[in-house]
Backbone and ligand atoms as CSV (ligand in chain L), in Angstrom:
chain,resi,resn,atom,element,x,y,z
A,1,MET,N,N,-23.878,-17.550,-16.506
A,1,MET,CA,C,-23.864,-16.449,-15.554
A,1,MET,C,C,-22.663,-15.543,-15.872
A,2,ILE,N,N,-22.905,-14.263,-15.846
A,2,ILE,CA,C,-21.857,-13.314,-16.223
A,2,ILE,C,C,-20.682,-13.362,-15.248
A,3,SER,N,N,-20.950,-13.509,-13.944
A,3,SER,CA,C,-19.858,-13.465,-12.973
A,3,SER,C,C,-18.824,-14.566,-13.222
A,4,SER,N,N,-19.247,-15.683,-13.816
A,4,SER,CA,C,-18.272,-16.738,-14.105
A,4,SER,C,C,-17.398,-16.376,-15.294
A,5,MET,N,N,-17.817,-15.374,-16.062
A,5,MET,CA,C,-17.043,-14.966,-17.232
A,5,MET,C,C,-16.040,-13.867,-16.893
A,6,VAL,N,N,-16.197,-13.260,-15.721
A,6,VAL,CA,C,-15.316,-12.160,-15.340
A,6,VAL,C,C,-14.029,-12.750,-14.778
A,7,SER,N,N,-12.907,-12.284,-15.292
A,7,SER,CA,C,-11.633,-12.820,-14.819
A,7,SER,C,C,-11.312,-12.301,-13.421
A,8,ILE,N,N,-10.552,-13.069,-12.682
A,8,ILE,CA,C,-10.095,-12.653,-11.360
A,8,ILE,C,C,-9.036,-11.574,-11.555
A,9,PRO,N,N,-9.118,-10.471,-10.779
A,9,PRO,CA,C,-8.125,-9.403,-10.960
A,9,PRO,C,C,-6.703,-9.915,-10.733
A,10,ALA,N,N,-5.771,-9.309,-11.434
A,10,ALA,CA,C,-4.365,-9.661,-11.264
A,10,ALA,C,C,-3.917,-9.328,-9.845
A,11,ASP,N,N,-2.757,-9.775,-9.492
A,11,ASP,CA,C,-2.271,-9.642,-8.131
A,11,ASP,C,C,-1.869,-8.219,-7.761
A,12,GLY,N,N,-1.801,-7.306,-8.703
A,12,GLY,CA,C,-1.464,-5.931,-8.385
A,12,GLY,C,C,0.018,-5.662,-8.493
A,13,PRO,N,N,0.432,-4.433,-8.131
A,13,PRO,CA,C,1.838,-4.060,-8.279
A,13,PRO,C,C,2.747,-4.796,-7.295
A,14,THR,N,N,4.008,-4.908,-7.661
A,14,THR,CA,C,5.008,-5.478,-6.768
A,14,THR,C,C,5.357,-4.440,-5.700
A,15,PRO,N,N,5.302,-4.802,-4.426
A,15,PRO,CA,C,5.561,-3.813,-3.368
A,15,PRO,C,C,7.055,-3.570,-3.154
A,16,ASP,N,N,7.720,-3.026,-4.161
A,16,ASP,CA,C,9.171,-2.829,-4.089
A,16,ASP,C,C,9.569,-1.357,-4.028
A,17,ARG,N,N,8.632,-0.488,-3.755
A,17,ARG,CA,C,8.914,0.939,-3.637
A,17,ARG,C,C,8.591,1.414,-2.235
A,18,PRO,N,N,9.227,2.429,-1.745
A,18,PRO,CA,C,10.220,3.274,-2.406
A,18,PRO,C,C,11.495,2.497,-2.736
A,19,ARG,N,N,12.125,2.902,-3.839
A,19,ARG,CA,C,13.311,2.192,-4.323
A,19,ARG,C,C,14.612,2.682,-3.725
A,20,TRP,N,N,14.547,3.771,-2.946
A,20,TRP,CA,C,15.758,4.302,-2.312
A,20,TRP,C,C,16.319,3.253,-1.365
A,21,ARG,N,N,17.625,2.984,-1.458
A,21,ARG,CA,C,18.273,1.955,-0.653
A,21,ARG,C,C,19.555,2.501,-0.042
A,22,THR,N,N,19.960,1.888,1.082
A,22,THR,CA,C,21.284,2.137,1.634
A,22,THR,C,C,22.040,0.811,1.619
A,23,GLN,N,N,23.337,0.884,1.883
A,23,GLN,CA,C,24.156,-0.328,1.911
A,23,GLN,C,C,23.946,-1.114,3.204
A,24,THR,N,N,23.468,-0.438,4.248
A,24,THR,CA,C,23.475,-1.058,5.571
A,24,THR,C,C,22.101,-1.356,6.162
A,25,GLU,N,N,21.047,-0.711,5.683
A,25,GLU,CA,C,19.732,-0.902,6.294
A,25,GLU,C,C,18.747,-1.474,5.291
A,26,PRO,N,N,17.773,-2.242,5.791
A,26,PRO,CA,C,16.748,-2.728,4.859
A,26,PRO,C,C,15.900,-1.566,4.327
A,27,PRO,N,N,15.288,-1.738,3.176
A,27,PRO,CA,C,14.478,-0.644,2.602
A,27,PRO,C,C,13.156,-0.482,3.353
A,28,HIS,N,N,12.568,0.688,3.237
A,28,HIS,CA,C,11.262,0.966,3.856
A,28,HIS,C,C,10.160,0.468,2.932
A,29,THR,N,N,10.192,-0.821,2.656
A,29,THR,CA,C,9.175,-1.472,1.827
A,29,THR,C,C,8.352,-2.405,2.721
A,30,PRO,N,N,7.148,-2.778,2.270
A,30,PRO,CA,C,6.286,-3.593,3.130
A,30,PRO,C,C,6.739,-5.040,3.217
A,31,LEU,N,N,6.608,-5.589,4.417
A,31,LEU,CA,C,6.871,-7.003,4.650
A,31,LEU,C,C,5.529,-7.717,4.693
A,32,ARG,N,N,5.282,-8.524,3.685
A,32,ARG,CA,C,4.017,-9.242,3.601
A,32,ARG,C,C,4.109,-10.552,4.369
A,33,PRO,N,N,3.016,-11.059,4.886
A,33,PRO,CA,C,1.643,-10.550,4.752
A,33,PRO,C,C,1.223,-9.605,5.876
A,34,MET,N,N,2.166,-9.216,6.754
A,34,MET,CA,C,1.767,-8.351,7.866
A,34,MET,C,C,1.676,-6.882,7.470
A,35,TRP,N,N,2.326,-6.495,6.402
A,35,TRP,CA,C,2.328,-5.115,5.918
A,35,TRP,C,C,2.912,-4.163,6.947
A,36,CYS,N,N,4.012,-4.606,7.567
A,36,CYS,CA,C,4.795,-3.695,8.387
A,36,CYS,C,C,6.061,-3.353,7.593
A,37,CYS,N,N,6.709,-2.267,7.992
A,37,CYS,CA,C,7.896,-1.815,7.264
A,37,CYS,C,C,9.082,-2.726,7.589
A,38,ARG,N,N,9.848,-3.097,6.542
A,38,ARG,CA,C,11.024,-3.943,6.751
A,38,ARG,C,C,12.096,-3.247,7.585
A,39,ALA,N,N,12.163,-1.932,7.482
A,39,ALA,CA,C,13.240,-1.197,8.152
A,39,ALA,C,C,12.886,-0.798,9.573
A,40,CYS,N,N,11.691,-0.273,9.780
A,40,CYS,CA,C,11.371,0.302,11.086
A,40,CYS,C,C,10.266,-0.445,11.830
A,41,GLY,N,N,9.552,-1.332,11.173
A,41,GLY,CA,C,8.533,-2.139,11.834
A,41,GLY,C,C,7.179,-1.477,11.996
A,42,HIS,N,N,7.055,-0.220,11.601
A,42,HIS,CA,C,5.763,0.459,11.707
A,42,HIS,C,C,4.831,-0.027,10.596
A,43,PRO,N,N,3.511,0.198,10.786
A,43,PRO,CA,C,2.591,-0.152,9.698
A,43,PRO,C,C,2.990,0.566,8.408
A,44,TRP,N,N,3.032,-0.186,7.304
A,44,TRP,CA,C,3.433,0.402,6.034
A,44,TRP,C,C,2.231,1.059,5.365
A,45,PRO,N,N,2.390,2.210,4.729
A,45,PRO,CA,C,3.610,2.982,4.556
A,45,PRO,C,C,3.954,3.820,5.785
A,46,CYS,N,N,5.154,3.606,6.316
A,46,CYS,CA,C,5.639,4.378,7.455
A,46,CYS,C,C,5.916,5.815,7.005
A,47,SER,N,N,6.237,6.677,7.933
A,47,SER,CA,C,6.459,8.087,7.565
A,47,SER,C,C,7.646,8.232,6.614
A,48,THR,N,N,8.693,7.423,6.796
A,48,THR,CA,C,9.839,7.499,5.881
A,48,THR,C,C,9.439,7.019,4.490
A,49,ALA,N,N,8.686,5.927,4.415
A,49,ALA,CA,C,8.236,5.433,3.107
A,49,ALA,C,C,7.371,6.479,2.407
A,50,ARG,N,N,6.494,7.143,3.149
A,50,ARG,CA,C,5.639,8.178,2.546
A,50,ARG,C,C,6.494,9.311,1.978
A,51,LEU,N,N,7.485,9.730,2.740
A,51,LEU,CA,C,8.367,10.803,2.274
A,51,LEU,C,C,9.132,10.372,1.016
A,52,LEU,N,N,9.672,9.157,1.051
A,52,LEU,CA,C,10.441,8.661,-0.096
A,52,LEU,C,C,9.540,8.456,-1.321
A,53,LEU,N,N,8.322,7.970,-1.104
A,53,LEU,CA,C,7.392,7.779,-2.226
A,53,LEU,C,C,7.000,9.121,-2.843
A,54,ARG,N,N,6.762,10.122,-1.991
A,54,ARG,CA,C,6.418,11.449,-2.523
A,54,ARG,C,C,7.559,11.981,-3.397
A,55,THR,N,N,8.785,11.747,-2.957
A,55,THR,CA,C,9.939,12.201,-3.729
A,55,THR,C,C,10.063,11.401,-5.026
A,56,GLU,N,N,9.935,10.078,-4.904
A,56,GLU,CA,C,10.090,9.208,-6.071
A,56,GLU,C,C,9.026,9.499,-7.141
A,57,TYR,N,N,7.833,9.824,-6.705
A,57,TYR,CA,C,6.723,10.071,-7.630
A,57,TYR,C,C,6.430,11.567,-7.775
A,58,GLU,N,N,7.432,12.396,-7.539
A,58,GLU,CA,C,7.219,13.837,-7.546
A,58,GLU,C,C,6.563,14.332,-8.832
A,59,LYS,N,N,6.938,13.740,-9.959
A,59,LYS,CA,C,6.386,14.177,-11.243
A,59,LYS,C,C,5.356,13.197,-11.803
A,60,ASN,N,N,4.871,12.298,-10.963
A,60,ASN,CA,C,3.913,11.298,-11.423
A,60,ASN,C,C,2.908,11.011,-10.298
A,61,ALA,N,N,2.123,12.034,-9.948
A,61,ALA,CA,C,1.178,11.897,-8.837
A,61,ALA,C,C,0.137,10.818,-9.130
A,62,ALA,N,N,-0.323,10.754,-10.376
A,62,ALA,CA,C,-1.316,9.732,-10.720
A,62,ALA,C,C,-0.716,8.337,-10.540
A,63,GLY,N,N,0.557,8.176,-10.919
A,63,GLY,CA,C,1.232,6.889,-10.758
A,63,GLY,C,C,1.315,6.481,-9.297
A,64,LEU,N,N,1.568,7.450,-8.409
A,64,LEU,CA,C,1.623,7.139,-6.981
A,64,LEU,C,C,0.253,6.689,-6.483
A,65,SER,N,N,-0.802,7.360,-6.899
A,65,SER,CA,C,-2.143,6.965,-6.476
A,65,SER,C,C,-2.490,5.567,-6.961
A,66,ILE,N,N,-2.133,5.256,-8.185
A,66,ILE,CA,C,-2.409,3.923,-8.734
A,66,ILE,C,C,-1.607,2.873,-7.975
A,67,TYR,N,N,-0.334,3.173,-7.709
A,67,TYR,CA,C,0.509,2.245,-6.965
A,67,TYR,C,C,-0.074,1.981,-5.571
A,68,LEU,N,N,-0.453,3.052,-4.864
A,68,LEU,CA,C,-0.990,2.902,-3.510
A,68,LEU,C,C,-2.317,2.150,-3.514
A,69,ALA,N,N,-3.157,2.424,-4.493
A,69,ALA,CA,C,-4.445,1.719,-4.565
A,69,ALA,C,C,-4.226,0.226,-4.808
A,70,GLY,N,N,-3.263,-0.094,-5.670
A,70,GLY,CA,C,-2.961,-1.499,-5.930
A,70,GLY,C,C,-2.441,-2.200,-4.696
A,71,LEU,N,N,-1.598,-1.505,-3.936
A,71,LEU,CA,C,-1.071,-2.113,-2.714
A,71,LEU,C,C,-2.133,-2.214,-1.633
A,72,MET,N,N,-3.057,-1.267,-1.587
A,72,MET,CA,C,-4.148,-1.367,-0.616
A,72,MET,C,C,-4.981,-2.614,-0.911
A,73,TYR,N,N,-5.221,-2.875,-2.172
A,73,TYR,CA,C,-5.964,-4.072,-2.575
A,73,TYR,C,C,-5.234,-5.333,-2.098
A,74,LYS,N,N,-3.924,-5.370,-2.327
A,74,LYS,CA,C,-3.139,-6.527,-1.881
A,74,LYS,C,C,-3.151,-6.646,-0.357
A,75,ALA,N,N,-2.979,-5.526,0.317
A,75,ALA,CA,C,-2.924,-5.534,1.781
A,75,ALA,C,C,-4.257,-5.981,2.370
A,76,MET,N,N,-5.352,-5.542,1.781
A,76,MET,CA,C,-6.658,-5.957,2.290
A,76,MET,C,C,-6.814,-7.465,2.161
A,77,ARG,N,N,-6.374,-8.020,1.045
A,77,ARG,CA,C,-6.472,-9.481,0.890
A,77,ARG,C,C,-5.624,-10.183,1.941
A,78,ASP,N,N,-4.404,-9.725,2.150
A,78,ASP,CA,C,-3.509,-10.354,3.137
A,78,ASP,C,C,-4.042,-10.191,4.558
A,79,LEU,N,N,-4.353,-8.943,4.922
A,79,LEU,CA,C,-4.691,-8.656,6.319
A,79,LEU,C,C,-6.051,-9.208,6.710
A,80,TYR,N,N,-7.018,-9.189,5.821
A,80,TYR,CA,C,-8.328,-9.746,6.153
A,80,TYR,C,C,-8.264,-11.268,6.195
A,81,HIS,N,N,-7.324,-11.843,5.477
A,81,HIS,CA,C,-7.127,-13.287,5.567
A,81,HIS,C,C,-6.482,-13.643,6.908
A,82,LEU,N,N,-5.495,-12.855,7.332
A,82,LEU,CA,C,-4.823,-13.111,8.610
A,82,LEU,C,C,-5.727,-12.826,9.799
A,83,ASN,N,N,-6.548,-11.789,9.679
A,83,ASN,CA,C,-7.351,-11.330,10.811
A,83,ASN,C,C,-8.734,-10.931,10.308
A,84,PRO,N,N,-9.608,-11.927,10.043
A,84,PRO,CA,C,-10.875,-11.617,9.374
A,84,PRO,C,C,-11.906,-10.919,10.249
A,85,HIS,N,N,-11.740,-10.881,11.558
A,85,HIS,CA,C,-12.822,-10.373,12.403
A,85,HIS,C,C,-12.591,-8.983,12.988
A,86,ASP,N,N,-11.378,-8.655,13.367
A,86,ASP,CA,C,-11.197,-7.347,13.994
A,86,ASP,C,C,-9.963,-6.616,13.467
A,87,GLY,N,N,-9.755,-6.728,12.188
A,87,GLY,CA,C,-8.684,-5.971,11.546
A,87,GLY,C,C,-9.123,-4.542,11.284
A,88,GLN,N,N,-8.286,-3.803,10.547
A,88,GLN,CA,C,-8.635,-2.426,10.221
A,88,GLN,C,C,-9.856,-2.396,9.308
A,89,SER,N,N,-10.687,-1.371,9.511
A,89,SER,CA,C,-11.879,-1.208,8.678
A,89,SER,C,C,-11.454,-0.745,7.281
A,90,PRO,N,N,-12.345,-0.880,6.300
A,90,PRO,CA,C,-12.017,-0.353,4.964
A,90,PRO,C,C,-11.653,1.127,4.997
A,91,ARG,N,N,-12.329,1.892,5.833
A,91,ARG,CA,C,-12.014,3.322,5.935
A,91,ARG,C,C,-10.593,3.523,6.467
A,92,GLU,N,N,-10.234,2.758,7.503
A,92,GLU,CA,C,-8.885,2.867,8.066
A,92,GLU,C,C,-7.839,2.443,7.037
A,93,MET,N,N,-8.149,1.432,6.258
A,93,MET,CA,C,-7.216,1.007,5.210
A,93,MET,C,C,-7.068,2.097,4.157
A,94,PHE,N,N,-8.170,2.731,3.788
A,94,PHE,CA,C,-8.119,3.830,2.825
A,94,PHE,C,C,-7.251,4.968,3.355
A,95,GLU,N,N,-7.465,5.327,4.611
A,95,GLU,CA,C,-6.687,6.421,5.193
A,95,GLU,C,C,-5.207,6.049,5.290
A,96,ARG,N,N,-4.929,4.806,5.603
A,96,ARG,CA,C,-3.536,4.353,5.740
A,96,ARG,C,C,-2.809,4.336,4.406
A,97,PHE,N,N,-3.458,3.863,3.364
A,97,PHE,CA,C,-2.773,3.653,2.098
A,97,PHE,C,C,-2.945,4.792,1.107
A,98,ILE,N,N,-4.094,5.445,1.090
A,98,ILE,CA,C,-4.393,6.363,-0.010
A,98,ILE,C,C,-4.603,7.806,0.424
A,99,ALA,N,N,-5.278,8.021,1.551
A,99,ALA,CA,C,-5.702,9.379,1.902
A,99,ALA,C,C,-4.539,10.350,2.086
A,100,TRP,N,N,-3.343,9.861,2.423
A,100,TRP,CA,C,-2.205,10.761,2.632
A,100,TRP,C,C,-1.565,11.148,1.293
A,101,GLY,N,N,-1.950,10.492,0.225
A,101,GLY,CA,C,-1.288,10.642,-1.063
A,101,GLY,C,C,-1.617,11.940,-1.777
A,102,PRO,N,N,-1.317,11.999,-3.047
A,102,PRO,CA,C,-1.376,13.263,-3.778
A,102,PRO,C,C,-2.774,13.804,-4.039
A,103,PHE,N,N,-3.793,12.966,-4.069
A,103,PHE,CA,C,-5.127,13.450,-4.374
A,103,PHE,C,C,-6.006,13.324,-3.139
A,104,ARG,N,N,-5.614,14.025,-2.078
A,104,ARG,CA,C,-6.328,13.931,-0.825
A,104,ARG,C,C,-7.693,14.592,-0.936
A,105,ARG,N,N,-8.701,13.880,-0.518
A,105,ARG,CA,C,-10.049,14.417,-0.486
A,105,ARG,C,C,-10.832,13.603,0.534
A,106,SER,N,N,-11.681,14.254,1.287
A,106,SER,CA,C,-12.472,13.529,2.267
A,106,SER,C,C,-13.356,12.506,1.593
A,107,ILE,N,N,-13.527,11.331,2.227
A,107,ILE,CA,C,-14.407,10.315,1.648
A,107,ILE,C,C,-15.825,10.475,2.138
A,108,ILE,N,N,-16.088,11.498,2.953
A,108,ILE,CA,C,-17.454,11.754,3.442
A,108,ILE,C,C,-18.149,12.682,2.480
L,1,ZN,ZN,ZN,9.838,2.344,7.691
């Protein structure tokens, strides 16, 4: 069977961005497996993380989209495992992780 020959996808990117740091506060990076922000507690990416990511990837929009898509994949695995019945829908996950990014386009 072909499906047994297909390798399992890798775990995706390391959620260590945005890389901007201060000496006194935790970074606005995701805290797994809940995917809330380490610094402010909002669902990641919080507004500060989005701003910092846009700045960090200012000259690499495709890289930001790839990074966000990889993290959405990781977050879906974590969050659907934690809350398999009434978590965010795939559409809500797309809007949370990708739709705000550089290649915004309606999915309808
Ligand atoms: Zn934050």
